[in-house]
C-alpha positions in Angstrom: 102.2 108.4 92.0 105.3 107.4 93.8 107.3 108.2 97.0 111.0 108.6 96.5 112.2 109.2 100.1 110.8 108.4 103.6 112.0 109.8 106.9 110.8 108.5 110.3 111.5 109.7 113.8 110.1 107.9 116.9 107.7 105.9 114.7 107.2 102.6 116.6 110.6 100.9 116.5 112.0 103.3 113.9 113.8 105.9 116.0 115.7 107.5 113.1 115.2 106.1 109.6 115.9 107.7 106.2 115.4 105.6 103.1 115.2 106.2 99.3 112.7 104.0 97.4 112.8 102.5 93.9 110.1 103.8 91.6 108.6 100.4 90.8 109.1 97.4 93.1 110.3 97.6 96.7 110.6 94.3 98.6 111.1 94.5 102.4 112.3 91.3 104.2 112.4 91.0 107.9 111.3 88.8 110.8 108.1 89.5 112.7 108.6 92.5 114.9 111.6 93.8 112.9 109.7 96.9 111.7 109.0 96.1 108.1 105.2 96.7 108.4 105.9 100.0 110.1 107.6 101.3 107.0 104.6 100.8 104.7 102.2 101.9 107.5 104.1 105.2 107.6 103.5 105.6 103.8 99.9 104.9 104.5 99.9 107.7 107.1 101.2 110.1 104.4 98.4 109.0 102.0 95.4 108.6 104.3 96.4 110.5 107.5 96.1 107.4 109.6 97.5 103.9 110.3 96.1 100.8 108.6 97.4 98.8 111.6 96.5 100.7 114.7 93.3 102.4 115.8 95.0 105.2 117.7 98.0 107.5 117.0 99.2 107.3 120.5 100.1 103.6 120.1 102.3 104.5 117.2 104.8 106.7 119.1 108.0 104.9 120.2 108.1 103.9 123.8 108.6 106.9 126.1 109.0 109.3 123.2 106.8 112.5 123.3 106.1 112.6 119.5 106.6 111.0 116.1 107.2 112.5 112.7 106.9 111.1 109.2 108.1 112.9 106.1 107.9 111.8 102.5 108.8 113.2 99.1 106.3 112.3 96.3 106.4 112.6 92.5 103.4 112.3 90.2 101.6 113.5 87.1 99.2 116.0 88.6 101.7 117.4 91.1 105.2 117.0 89.7 106.9 117.0 93.1 105.7 117.7 96.6 106.4 116.9 100.3 104.0 115.5 102.8 104.7 115.3 106.5 102.7 114.1 109.5 103.5 114.9 113.1 101.9 113.7 116.3 102.6 115.0 119.8 101.1 113.6 123.0 98.6 116.1 124.2 98.5 118.2 121.0 97.3 115.6 118.5 98.1 115.2 114.8 99.1 117.7 112.1 99.6 117.2 108.3 101.8 119.5 106.2 102.1 119.7 102.4 105.2 121.5 101.3 105.6 122.7 104.9 102.1 124.4 104.8 99.7 123.0 107.4 96.4 121.5 106.1 93.3 123.0 107.8 91.6 119.6 107.7 93.2 116.2 107.7 90.6 115.1 105.2 92.2 117.4 102.6 95.0 114.9 102.3 92.7 112.1 101.1 93.0 111.4 97.4 96.2 113.4 97.0 98.2 110.2 96.9 95.9 107.2 96.0 96.8 104.0 97.8 95.6 100.4 98.0 96.5 98.1 100.9 96.5 94.4 100.8 96.9 92.8 104.3 96.0 89.7 106.2 93.3 91.7 108.0 91.4 92.0 104.7 89.6 88.7 105.6 87.4 90.8 107.8 85.9 92.3 104.7 84.1 89.0 103.9 83.8 87.4 107.3 82.7 90.1 109.7 79.8 92.6 110.0 78.7 95.4 107.6 80.8 98.1 109.3 83.9 96.5 107.7 82.4 96.7 104.2 81.1 100.2 104.7 84.6 101.3 105.8 86.1 99.7 102.7 83.7 101.4 100.3 83.9 104.7 102.1 87.7 104.7 102.0 87.6 103.6 98.3 85.3 106.4 97.1 86.8 109.1 99.3 90.1 108.7 97.4 88.4 109.5 94.1 85.7 112.0 95.2 86.4 114.8 97.6 82.7 115.7 97.5 81.8 112.2 98.8 84.3 112.5 101.7 82.8 115.9 102.7 79.3 114.5 102.5 80.4 111.6 104.8 81.9 114.1 107.3 78.8 116.4 107.2 76.4 113.4 107.5 78.1 112.1 110.6 78.0 115.6 112.2 74.3 115.9 111.5 73.5 112.4 112.7 75.4 113.0 115.9 73.4 116.2 116.6 70.1 114.6 115.6 70.8 111.6 117.9 71.6 114.0 120.8 68.2 115.8 120.2 66.3 112.5 120.1 68.0 111.3 123.3 67.8 114.5 125.4 64.6 116.2 124.4 61.8 115.9 126.9 59.0 118.1 125.5 55.9 117.3 123.4 56.0 115.2 120.2 54.9 118.1 118.1 57.7 120.4 119.4 60.3 117.6 118.9 59.2 117.1 115.3 59.6 120.9 114.7 63.2 120.7 116.2 64.0 117.7 114.1 62.9 119.2 110.8 66.1 121.2 110.0 68.3 118.2 110.9 66.1 116.0 108.7 66.7 118.3 105.7 70.4 118.1 106.1 70.4 114.4 106.8 68.4 113.7 103.6 70.7 116.0 101.5 74.0 114.5 102.5 72.6 110.9 102.9 71.0 110.9 99.4 74.3 111.9 97.8 76.1 109.2 99.7 73.7 106.5 98.6 73.7 107.7 94.9 77.5 107.8 94.8 77.8 104.4 96.4 75.4 103.0 93.9 77.3 104.5 91.0 80.7 103.2 92.1 79.5 99.8 93.1 77.8 99.3 89.8 81.1 100.1 88.1 83.1 98.0 90.5 81.2 94.8 89.7 83.0 94.3 86.4 86.5 94.9 88.0 85.7 92.4 90.7 84.6 89.7 88.3 87.7 90.1 86.1 90.1 89.9 89.1 88.4 87.0 90.8 88.6 85.0 87.6 92.3 85.7 87.3 93.3 85.1 90.9 91.0 82.0 91.5 91.2 80.3 88.1 87.6 79.2 88.7 84.3 79.8 87.0 82.4 81.0 90.0 80.8 84.4 89.3 81.4 87.0 92.1 79.0 89.8 92.6 77.8 92.2 95.2 74.4 93.5 96.4 74.1 97.0 97.8 71.4 97.1 100.5 70.2 100.4 101.8 66.9 101.9 103.1 65.4 101.8 99.7 66.0 100.5 96.2 69.5 101.8 95.3 69.6 104.4 92.5 72.2 106.7 91.0 69.5 109.5 90.9 69.9 111.8 93.9 66.3 113.1 93.6 64.8 109.7 93.6 66.8 108.7 96.7 65.9 112.0 98.4 62.1 111.3 97.9 62.5 107.8 99.2 64.6 109.0 102.2 62.0 111.6 103.3 59.2 109.0 103.1 61.3 106.5 105.1 62.1 109.0 107.8 58.4 109.8 108.2 57.5 106.1 108.3 60.2 105.3 111.0 59.5 108.5 113.1 57.8 106.7 116.0 60.4 104.1 116.1 63.2 106.6 116.1 61.6 108.6 119.0 61.1 105.4 120.9 64.7 104.2 120.4 66.2 107.8 120.7 68.3 107.0 117.7 68.6 107.8 114.0 67.6 104.5 112.3 67.4 105.5 108.6 70.4 106.4 106.5 73.6 105.2 104.8 75.2 104.6 108.2 73.2 101.3 108.3 74.0 100.2 104.7 75.2 96.7 103.9 77.2 95.4 101.0 76.7 91.6 100.5 79.3 89.6 98.7 78.2 86.5 96.7 79.8 83.7 94.8 77.2 82.6 92.3 74.1 82.3 94.5 75.6 81.9 97.9 76.7 84.6 100.4 80.4 84.4 101.1 80.1 85.6 104.8 77.7 82.8 105.7 78.7 79.9 103.5 82.2 80.6 102.1 85.1 78.4 102.9 88.4 79.8 104.3 89.9 79.6 100.9 87.0 81.4 99.2 87.1 84.2 101.8 90.8 84.6 101.2 90.5 84.7 97.4 87.5 87.0 97.4 89.2 89.5 99.7 92.3 89.4 97.4 90.2 89.9 94.4 88.5 92.9 96.0 91.8 94.7 96.6 93.2 93.8 93.1 89.9 95.1 91.6 90.4 98.4 93.6 93.9 98.7 92.3 92.7 98.2 88.7 89.8 100.6 89.2 92.2 103.3 90.5 94.7 102.6 87.8 92.1 103.1 85.0 90.1 105.9 86.5 92.6 108.2 88.1 95.2 110.4 86.5 98.0 109.2 88.8 98.7 105.5 89.4 98.1 104.3 93.0 100.8 103.1 95.4 100.2 99.5 96.2 101.1 98.2 99.7 101.2 94.5 100.4 101.8 93.4 104.0 102.9 89.8 104.6 100.3 88.3 102.2 102.3 85.6 100.4 102.5 83.3 103.4 98.8 82.2 103.0 99.0 81.6 99.3 99.8 78.4 97.5 102.3 78.3 94.6 99.7 78.9 91.9 98.2 82.0 93.7 101.6 83.3 94.5 102.5 83.2 90.8 99.3 84.9 89.8 99.8 87.7 92.4 103.4 88.2 91.3 102.3 88.6 87.7 99.7 91.1 88.8 102.5 93.1 90.5 104.6 93.0 87.4 101.7 94.3 85.3 101.0 97.2 87.7 102.9 100.1 86.2 102.9 102.0 89.5 105.0 101.8 92.7 104.6 98.7 94.9 105.8 97.8 98.4 105.9 94.2 99.6 106.8 93.0 103.1 107.6 89.4 103.8 109.1 87.4 106.7 111.0 85.1 104.3 112.4 85.7 100.9 110.0 85.0 98.0 111.2 83.9 94.6 110.9 87.4 93.2 114.2 86.9 91.2 112.4 84.5 88.8 110.0 87.4 87.9 111.8 90.7 88.7 115.3 92.0 88.1 116.5 94.0 91.1 118.5 96.4 89.1 118.8 99.2 91.6 117.0 101.6 89.4 113.4 100.3 89.1 113.4 97.5 91.7 115.2 97.1 95.0 115.2 94.7 97.9 115.7 95.7 101.6 116.2 94.0 104.9 114.9 95.3 108.2 116.2 94.3 111.6 115.2 96.0 114.9 114.1 99.1 113.2 117.1 99.4 110.9 116.7 99.1 107.2 119.5 98.1 104.8 119.6 97.9 101.0 120.6 94.3 100.3 120.1 93.9 96.5 120.3 96.3 93.6 
């Protein structure tokens, strides 16, 4: 999958931008604050319906502007050619269009254009709490499984309603249990499928992670992950369902006391290890950096081998923290990736030693105060 043209209006410091992209490598050079990250964040919007930089759409609109729009033209194997646009207006919210037809649900966009992002914030995957890792795996699986994404959405809705009942009900215990029963049935249905799918994908992902960590680190440490949920993980939905029902019954008193749903995939953890030690607790800064890099390269390889369309790879200012050896390894990985790649950097990187900027497959751009210029063909 690749994007051939991008148009921005009132998107951060890009008031009016129209740019054609190369099908393979696109290198974007610019000082901090120039607007280079905004370009690849706009591409991410068209792939995932949201920013990978900001938590809120309203912070993306240019200062004093009432709206922003993003438009992109894509080409791929499944869909030969199509347009995606995203518009946000203060007070009206966000809308997504595919070939000028509005999507009823923003979630329908996910997976249409697979994307992998490598950014400095990836260090949170190994250094912060379980929410970061759940978000990573949920975004990962949602791009390859629409059913999984819908189960996530449905599970969150059910959990919200169930929590409201636990918090607000003031009747007898017997009546509360009767009211909880239909919510429990749905909670178990969606939650069991989520756990089974996470187990399946994480079991497969282990091999990809091991391969990429060995390449990027050059070390013999063995990376692996452990999936921790409310029961022994399984790919069998029926087994998970039976264990889920038993756990809900076991935790019933505690949930009523806490007025909160305490059992389910929303409390899962994915623990990362190097050999026998846990990265989050005992890893050095260098090990955190390499492990996070291996995670994203493993995701790229997984998507490339498992999906019909190659993913778009977005790298945001990641070379500054790498030594010469790791820089060379990552550059070689980019060359081997047959799909489209976007790289932002504050300073020129010796791409010329590895890549020919021929104007056809590979191009280099410079960004200054929201203006982008093609500087090398």
